[in-house]
Residue frames relative to the residue before (quaternion, step in Angstrom):
aa qw qx qy qz dx dy dz
X 1.0000 0.0000 0.0000 0.0000 0.00 0.00 0.00
X 0.6413 0.5282 -0.3317 0.4469 3.61 0.91 -0.85
X 0.6166 0.5802 -0.2864 0.4484 3.54 1.14 -0.97
X 0.6578 0.5387 -0.2518 0.4623 3.42 0.94 -1.11
X 0.6464 0.4851 -0.3311 0.4871 3.64 0.95 -0.93
X 0.7011 0.4887 -0.3312 0.4000 3.52 0.74 -0.89
X 0.6454 0.4981 -0.3428 0.4667 3.60 1.13 -0.56
X 0.5995 0.5703 -0.3215 0.4603 3.54 1.16 -0.64
X 0.6950 0.4932 -0.2848 0.4388 3.48 0.93 -0.84
X 0.5819 0.5808 -0.3177 0.4724 3.50 1.25 -0.85
X 0.7116 0.4862 -0.2736 0.4271 3.47 0.88 -1.22
X 0.6105 0.5697 -0.3284 0.4416 3.58 1.10 -0.67
X 0.6852 0.4959 -0.2625 0.4644 3.43 1.01 -1.03
X 0.6043 0.5075 -0.3592 0.4982 3.57 1.07 -0.77
X 0.7065 0.4578 -0.3208 0.4339 3.71 0.58 -0.84
X 0.6129 0.5695 -0.3247 0.4412 3.52 1.14 -0.66
X 0.6656 0.5075 -0.2613 0.4808 3.47 1.13 -1.04
X 0.6519 0.4773 -0.3359 0.4841 3.59 1.07 -0.69
X 0.6513 0.5249 -0.3409 0.4290 3.62 0.81 -0.68
X 0.6292 0.5380 -0.2980 0.4753 3.54 1.13 -0.74
X 0.6518 0.5149 -0.3034 0.4669 3.55 1.08 -0.80
X 0.6701 0.4867 -0.3000 0.4733 3.59 1.00 -0.96
X 0.6763 0.4588 -0.3438 0.4626 3.62 0.96 -0.80
X 0.6283 0.5164 -0.3863 0.4351 3.69 0.94 -0.46
X 0.6151 0.5385 -0.3263 0.4746 3.52 1.09 -0.81
X 0.6636 0.5393 -0.3020 0.4214 3.46 0.91 -1.01
X 0.6521 0.5160 -0.2778 0.4810 3.49 1.12 -0.95
X 0.6295 0.5076 -0.3344 0.4841 3.54 1.02 -0.74
X 0.7070 0.4909 -0.2897 0.4187 3.58 0.76 -1.09
X 0.6501 0.5289 -0.3061 0.4516 3.68 1.13 -0.78
X 0.5697 0.5747 -0.4319 0.3983 3.67 1.00 -0.15
X 0.2556 -0.7969 0.5382 0.0999 3.55 -0.81 1.11
X 0.3031 -0.7263 0.5892 0.1827 3.79 -0.85 0.88
X 0.1809 -0.7884 0.5827 0.0784 3.43 -0.83 1.24
X 0.4432 -0.6725 0.4750 0.3546 3.63 -0.81 0.59
X 0.5997 -0.5980 0.3897 0.3617 3.63 -1.24 0.58
X 0.5567 -0.6495 0.3646 0.3680 3.50 -0.90 0.75
X 0.5506 -0.6421 0.4112 0.3397 3.73 -0.97 0.63
X 0.4708 -0.6824 0.4998 0.2509 3.39 -1.04 1.00
X 0.2454 -0.7636 0.5812 0.1377 3.67 -0.94 0.99
X 0.0333 -0.7985 0.5986 -0.0539 3.38 -0.96 1.09
X 0.5490 -0.6322 0.4184 0.3519 3.52 -1.03 0.64
X 0.5258 -0.6512 0.4325 0.3353 3.56 -1.11 0.55
X 0.4108 -0.7437 0.4519 0.2719 3.61 -0.53 1.05
X 0.5531 -0.6016 0.4277 0.3862 3.68 -1.05 0.60
X 0.5196 -0.6404 0.4311 0.3661 3.64 -1.02 0.67
X 0.4258 -0.6940 0.5553 0.1695 3.38 -1.20 0.93
X 0.3646 -0.7125 0.5547 0.2277 3.54 -0.72 1.01
X 0.4257 -0.7146 0.5121 0.2142 3.48 -0.98 1.08
X 0.6009 -0.5783 0.4177 0.3605 3.54 -1.07 0.86
X 0.7810 0.3514 -0.2362 0.4591 3.59 -1.05 0.76
X 0.4624 0.6784 -0.4657 0.3302 3.55 1.27 -0.02
X 0.6122 -0.5724 0.4458 0.3144 3.50 -1.36 0.56
X 0.2026 -0.7566 0.6033 0.1502 3.54 -0.78 0.88
X 0.5613 -0.6136 0.4370 0.3427 3.58 -1.07 0.75
X 0.5207 -0.6417 0.4694 0.3112 3.51 -1.21 0.77
X 0.2323 -0.7586 0.6004 0.1005 3.55 -0.87 1.11
X 0.0442 -0.7833 0.6200 -0.0125 3.49 -0.91 1.05
X 0.0306 0.7974 -0.6023 0.0194 3.58 -0.83 0.89
X 0.5091 -0.6247 0.5020 0.3140 3.70 -1.34 -0.20
X 0.0711 -0.7856 0.6147 0.0027 3.49 -0.98 1.02
X 0.0939 0.8203 -0.5604 0.0649 3.63 -0.62 0.79
X 0.0237 -0.8019 0.5967 -0.0153 3.61 -1.16 0.42
X 0.2418 -0.7146 0.6382 0.1533 3.44 -1.42 0.44
X 0.0353 0.8480 -0.5268 0.0455 3.57 -1.04 0.78
X 0.2128 -0.7054 0.6505 0.1846 3.65 -1.32 0.18
X 0.1367 -0.7419 0.6562 -0.0169 3.34 -1.38 0.97
X 0.2544 -0.7046 0.6354 0.1875 3.57 -1.36 0.40
X 0.1286 -0.8112 0.5612 0.1019 3.64 -0.21 1.12
X 0.1136 -0.7550 0.6458 0.0016 3.55 -1.04 1.05
X 0.3041 -0.7688 0.5422 0.1503 3.46 -0.62 1.32
X 0.3162 -0.7671 0.5395 0.1433 3.46 -1.04 0.91
X 0.8308 0.1833 -0.1463 0.5048 3.72 -1.10 0.66
X 0.5642 0.5343 -0.4173 0.4712 3.56 0.99 0.94
X 0.6274 -0.5270 0.4155 0.3949 3.61 -1.16 0.41
X 0.3689 -0.7876 0.4696 0.1516 3.60 -0.32 1.35
X 0.6284 0.5313 -0.3476 0.4493 3.56 1.24 -0.52
X 0.7108 0.4132 -0.2561 0.5084 3.63 1.15 -0.47
X 0.7642 0.3185 -0.1534 0.5395 3.61 0.76 -1.05
X 0.1160 -0.8261 0.5507 0.0306 3.61 -0.31 1.33
X 0.6357 -0.4801 0.4504 0.4032 3.54 -1.36 0.25
X 0.1385 -0.8359 0.5263 0.0707 3.64 -0.94 0.77
X 0.5199 -0.6030 0.5025 0.3370 3.49 -1.12 -0.69
X 0.0852 -0.7613 0.6427 -0.0018 3.54 -1.16 0.89
X 0.0004 -0.7638 0.6452 0.0156 3.54 -0.78 0.96
X 0.0524 -0.8441 0.5285 -0.0737 3.62 -0.95 0.94
X 0.1747 -0.7530 0.6093 0.1764 3.57 -1.21 0.26
X 0.1192 -0.7787 0.6120 0.0695 3.61 -0.90 0.89
X 0.1075 0.7672 -0.6299 0.0551 3.56 -1.33 0.63
X 0.1954 0.7844 -0.5737 0.1322 3.43 -1.10 0.49
X 0.5970 -0.5240 0.4846 0.3662 3.55 -1.56 0.25
X 0.2169 -0.7881 0.5684 0.0937 3.61 -0.82 1.03
X 0.1197 -0.8215 0.5567 0.0292 3.53 -0.43 1.17
X 0.7053 -0.4268 0.2865 0.4881 3.57 1.24 0.22
X 0.8210 0.1238 0.0181 0.5570 3.57 0.09 -1.41
X 0.8225 0.0677 -0.0827 0.5586 3.59 1.19 -0.18
X 0.3459 -0.7167 0.5953 0.1110 3.54 -1.25 0.64
X 0.0121 -0.7708 0.6359 0.0358 3.62 -0.90 0.84
X 0.2577 0.7668 -0.5222 0.2700 3.58 -0.41 1.30
X 0.3983 -0.6973 0.5501 0.2292 3.49 -1.16 -0.62
X 0.2803 -0.7487 0.5826 0.1468 3.56 -1.40 0.20
X 0.0272 -0.7686 0.6374 0.0465 3.59 -1.13 0.60
X 0.0911 0.8203 -0.5486 0.1336 3.43 -0.74 1.06
X 0.3150 -0.7045 0.6141 0.1654 3.58 -1.59 0.20
X 0.0483 -0.8147 0.5778 -0.0038 3.56 -0.72 0.93
X 0.0468 -0.7487 0.6590 0.0539 3.61 -1.21 0.72
X 0.0410 0.7434 -0.6674 -0.0161 3.50 -1.32 0.71
X 0.4125 -0.7516 0.4744 0.1998 3.56 -0.64 1.29
X 0.1294 -0.7820 0.6054 0.0716 3.65 -0.84 0.91
X 0.3000 -0.7508 0.5772 0.1149 3.50 -0.76 1.20
X 0.0954 -0.8432 0.5253 0.0629 3.55 -0.45 1.07
X 0.3394 0.7249 -0.5231 0.2928 3.67 1.16 0.28
X 0.8623 0.1109 -0.1657 0.4655 3.47 -0.91 1.20
X 0.4850 0.6404 -0.4361 0.4056 3.64 1.32 0.02
X 0.1957 -0.7976 0.5675 0.0596 3.65 -0.81 1.13
X 0.0278 0.7734 -0.6286 0.0768 3.60 -0.75 1.09
X 0.8363 -0.0660 -0.0117 0.5441 3.58 -0.61 1.18
X 0.6628 -0.5105 0.2961 0.4608 3.61 0.89 0.98
X 0.5809 0.5239 -0.4266 0.4540 3.67 1.22 0.63
X 0.3176 -0.7336 0.5673 0.1979 3.56 -0.87 0.89
X 0.2130 -0.7918 0.5600 0.1190 3.63 -0.70 1.03
X 0.0628 -0.7597 0.6462 0.0362 3.50 -1.35 0.29
X 0.6279 0.4889 -0.4351 0.4212 3.46 -1.36 0.47
X 0.4339 -0.6462 0.5872 0.2221 3.50 -1.64 -0.05
X 0.0425 0.8007 -0.5969 0.0274 3.60 -0.81 0.90
X 0.4379 -0.7101 0.4754 0.2793 3.63 -0.93 0.73
X 0.2703 -0.6703 0.6598 0.2056 3.52 -1.28 0.70
X 0.1089 -0.8295 0.5478 -0.0024 3.58 -0.51 1.18
X 0.0102 -0.7860 0.6176 0.0254 3.49 -1.02 0.84
X 0.2217 -0.7370 0.6245 0.1331 3.53 -1.17 0.79
X 0.1445 -0.8415 0.5185 0.0468 3.49 -0.57 1.08
X 0.0326 0.7292 -0.6834 0.0158 3.52 -1.18 0.67
X 0.0496 -0.8089 0.5834 -0.0534 3.57 -0.57 1.44
X 0.2455 0.7447 -0.5773 0.2277 3.55 -0.40 1.39
X 0.5709 -0.3178 -0.7519 0.0883 1.57 -1.44 2.00
X 0.2441 -0.6982 0.6407 0.2063 3.57 -1.31 0.32
X 0.1051 -0.7860 0.6081 0.0361 3.51 -0.94 0.93
X 0.0178 -0.8118 0.5835 -0.0154 3.61 -0.64 1.10
X 0.1805 -0.7584 0.6223 0.0708 3.56 -1.03 0.99
X 0.0113 -0.8218 0.5624 -0.0912 3.38 -0.86 1.14
X 0.3599 -0.6759 0.5864 0.2643 3.61 -1.36 0.19
X 0.1909 -0.8821 0.4235 0.0776 3.60 0.00 1.36
X 0.6393 0.6131 -0.2788 0.3711 3.56 1.32 -0.74
X 0.5444 0.6228 -0.4269 0.3654 3.59 1.11 -0.14
X 0.5519 -0.6910 0.3827 0.2671 3.57 -0.99 0.82
X 0.8179 0.2950 -0.1032 0.4830 3.55 1.07 -0.97
X 0.7990 0.1862 -0.1000 0.5630 3.48 1.13 -0.77
X 0.2271 -0.7491 0.6124 0.1104 3.49 -1.35 0.45
X 0.1214 -0.8050 0.5807 0.0068 3.64 0.04 1.29
X 0.0677 0.8137 -0.5735 0.0660 3.51 -1.06 0.85
X 0.0543 -0.7643 0.6197 0.1697 3.50 -1.33 0.01
X 0.0994 -0.8363 0.5391 0.0071 3.67 -0.80 0.67
X 0.0714 -0.7484 0.6581 0.0422 3.64 -1.25 0.45
X 0.0132 -0.7860 0.6156 -0.0554 3.45 -1.19 0.86
X 0.4415 -0.6154 0.5986 0.2610 3.51 -1.46 0.47
X 0.1181 -0.8164 0.5611 0.0683 3.62 -0.73 0.96
X 0.2137 -0.6646 0.7088 0.1014 3.51 -1.30 0.95
X 0.0880 -0.7959 0.5985 -0.0254 3.51 -0.51 1.34
X 0.0059 0.7585 -0.6493 -0.0543 3.53 -1.11 0.63
X 0.1600 -0.8453 0.5088 -0.0322 3.49 -0.57 1.35
X 0.0252 0.7775 -0.6272 -0.0387 3.51 -1.20 0.64
X 0.0205 0.7533 -0.6573 0.0112 3.53 -1.20 0.62
X 0.8566 -0.2356 0.0814 0.4519 3.52 -0.25 1.47
X 0.4955 0.6653 -0.4061 0.3833 3.49 1.37 0.17
X 0.0929 0.8007 -0.5876 0.0711 3.56 -0.73 1.13
X 0.0849 -0.7612 0.6337 0.1088 3.48 -1.38 0.15
X 0.4644 -0.6859 0.5046 0.2434 3.45 -1.40 0.27
X 0.0875 -0.7854 0.6115 0.0395 3.60 -0.80 0.92
X 0.1544 -0.7758 0.6060 0.0843 3.62 -0.97 0.76
X 0.2521 -0.7199 0.6370 0.1116 3.50 -1.31 0.82
X 0.7639 -0.3153 0.2803 0.4883 3.48 -1.26 -0.59
X 0.8282 0.2599 -0.1389 0.4767 3.59 0.83 -0.85
X 0.8343 0.0709 0.0069 0.5466 3.52 0.99 -0.55
X 0.3885 -0.7056 0.5520 0.2157 3.58 -1.39 0.17
X 0.0309 -0.8256 0.5632 0.0162 3.63 -1.02 0.62
X 0.3560 -0.7244 0.5386 0.2416 3.58 -1.12 0.53
X 0.0006 -0.7962 0.6031 -0.0477 3.61 -0.86 0.88
X 0.5354 -0.6429 0.4477 0.3156 3.58 -1.17 0.57
X 0.3579 -0.7377 0.5507 0.1562 3.39 -1.30 0.78
X 0.1381 -0.8009 0.5819 0.0289 3.60 -0.64 0.99
X 0.1336 -0.8057 0.5759 0.0372 3.56 -0.91 1.08
X 0.5023 -0.7107 0.4286 0.2430 3.50 -1.08 1.00
X 0.0894 0.7336 -0.6730 -0.0312 3.55 -1.39 0.48
X 0.4054 -0.6886 0.5326 0.2789 3.62 -0.99 0.67
X 0.0860 0.8133 -0.5742 0.0392 3.74 -1.04 0.40
X 0.3489 -0.7109 0.5913 0.1526 3.42 -1.44 0.10
X 0.0496 -0.7961 0.6015 0.0443 3.62 -1.13 0.61
X 0.0525 -0.7746 0.6270 0.0635 3.55 -0.88 0.85
X 0.0981 -0.7976 0.5951 -0.0054 3.60 -0.98 0.78
X 0.0564 -0.7378 0.6716 0.0383 3.53 -1.23 0.78
X 0.1297 0.8074 -0.5624 0.1227 3.69 -0.80 0.83
X 0.2323 -0.7126 0.6361 0.1832 3.38 -1.56 0.03
X 0.1361 -0.7653 0.6225 0.0912 3.65 -0.79 0.86
X 0.2975 -0.7544 0.5797 0.0796 3.47 -1.11 1.10
X 0.3762 -0.7360 0.5190 0.2178 3.66 -0.55 1.22
X 0.2796 -0.7286 0.6018 0.1698 3.55 -1.15 0.70
X 0.8218 -0.2564 0.1049 0.4978 3.50 -0.32 1.36
X 0.6247 -0.6105 0.3258 0.3618 3.54 0.92 1.13
X 0.3892 0.7291 -0.4671 0.3144 3.57 1.06 0.82
X 0.5785 -0.5928 0.4089 0.3830 3.63 1.05 -0.14
X 0.6373 0.4715 -0.3034 0.5287 3.55 1.41 -0.13
X 0.0996 -0.8322 0.5452 -0.0170 3.58 -0.73 1.15
X 0.3421 -0.6390 0.6422 0.2492 3.53 -1.28 0.55
X 0.2100 -0.8029 0.5569 0.0327 3.46 -0.52 1.40
X 0.0692 0.7749 -0.6280 0.0193 3.46 -1.06 1.00
X 0.0365 0.7966 -0.5888 0.1320 3.69 -0.70 1.06
X 0.2013 -0.6849 0.6895 0.1226 3.38 -1.62 0.21
X 0.0528 -0.8194 0.5704 -0.0208 3.53 -0.66 1.18
X 0.2451 -0.7395 0.6164 0.1147 3.39 -1.47 0.41
X 0.0146 -0.8348 0.5501 -0.0143 3.64 -0.64 0.97
X 0.2062 -0.7664 0.6081 0.0193 3.37 -1.24 0.80
X 0.0269 -0.7718 0.6347 0.0273 3.54 -1.02 0.79
X 0.4119 -0.6645 0.5789 0.2318 3.49 -1.32 0.65
X 0.7527 -0.3984 0.3228 0.4129 3.48 -1.43 -0.01
X 0.0547 0.8526 -0.5163 -0.0601 3.27 0.78 -1.37
X 0.7483 -0.3773 0.2969 0.4578 3.64 -0.95 -0.93
X 0.6808 0.5160 -0.2443 0.4589 3.51 1.42 0.07
X 0.7861 0.2839 -0.1607 0.5249 3.62 0.64 -1.07
X 0.5030 -0.6014 0.5364 0.3125 3.58 -1.38 0.40
X 0.8049 -0.0107 0.0145 0.5932 3.56 1.07 -0.45
X 0.6322 -0.5739 0.3643 0.3718 3.57 -1.12 0.63
X 0.1208 -0.8079 0.5765 0.0184 3.49 -1.37 0.53
X 0.1707 -0.8120 0.5527 0.0782 3.56 -1.13 0.20
X 0.0411 -0.8056 0.5908 0.0162 3.60 -1.06 0.37
X 0.2858 -0.7432 0.5784 0.1771 3.47 -1.32 0.48
X 0.0089 0.8357 -0.5489 -0.0149 3.55 -1.07 0.52
X 0.2961 -0.7080 0.6036 0.2162 3.62 -0.95 0.81
X 0.1699 -0.8222 0.5433 0.0063 3.38 -1.04 1.11
X 0.0089 0.7817 -0.6232 -0.0194 3.54 -1.09 0.68
X 0.1583 0.8182 -0.5338 0.1436 3.59 -1.10 0.84
X 0.4678 -0.6313 0.5348 0.3108 3.51 -1.25 -0.34
X 0.1430 -0.7953 0.5892 0.0005 3.52 -0.82 1.23
X 0.0935 -0.8094 0.5778 0.0478 3.68 -0.73 0.96
X 0.1212 -0.7582 0.6384 0.0533 3.69 -0.70 1.05
X 0.1919 -0.8361 0.5034 0.1031 3.59 -0.79 0.95
X 0.1950 0.8124 -0.5013 0.2250 3.50 1.47 0.54
């Protein structure tokens, strides 16, 4: 009886130990491994593809200059080199500028010994020109660091005066004023502007050729050359 009880106790302990092991394995096997939560990141900005079109950039370019007009195929003893002051401005698209020029020009005319209608003239009188050049198109190379080479062409509306006056009367008084007569023309210019310390301000040097038709002033067409120097400002 004692031996049977011992065997029974051992059997129970073995069964208990086996059941505990199975329960432990079952508990371990029933655990589910979950993947880590996904990391949330902000959406990156879109990257522009190479070769995409850039928006057209437009700025304003302007300049002031002084020239010395020298008429060609005229008596040099009578028609002297003069002075020309002008303002240039236009929309700058990078490789070209679309704008215009307004200016005022004087050339002294020596009348000593000149005979007109059997009358010998004397003294010096200015030949005056009011200039309005619209449109003016300028082509340039804008990407150079130090210099800005360019060429330009413009249609000129010229208004000339040479000692011609008339009298106009109002309600209370009369006054004398100068009479200007129109001629069409053309101006071509080639120049190089030098950038001052990459500031957008340039010293402008150029050489221009101008032509004028007869219009209402001259008996025949004429032309002149002018070296030019001035200041050019690009606001890009």
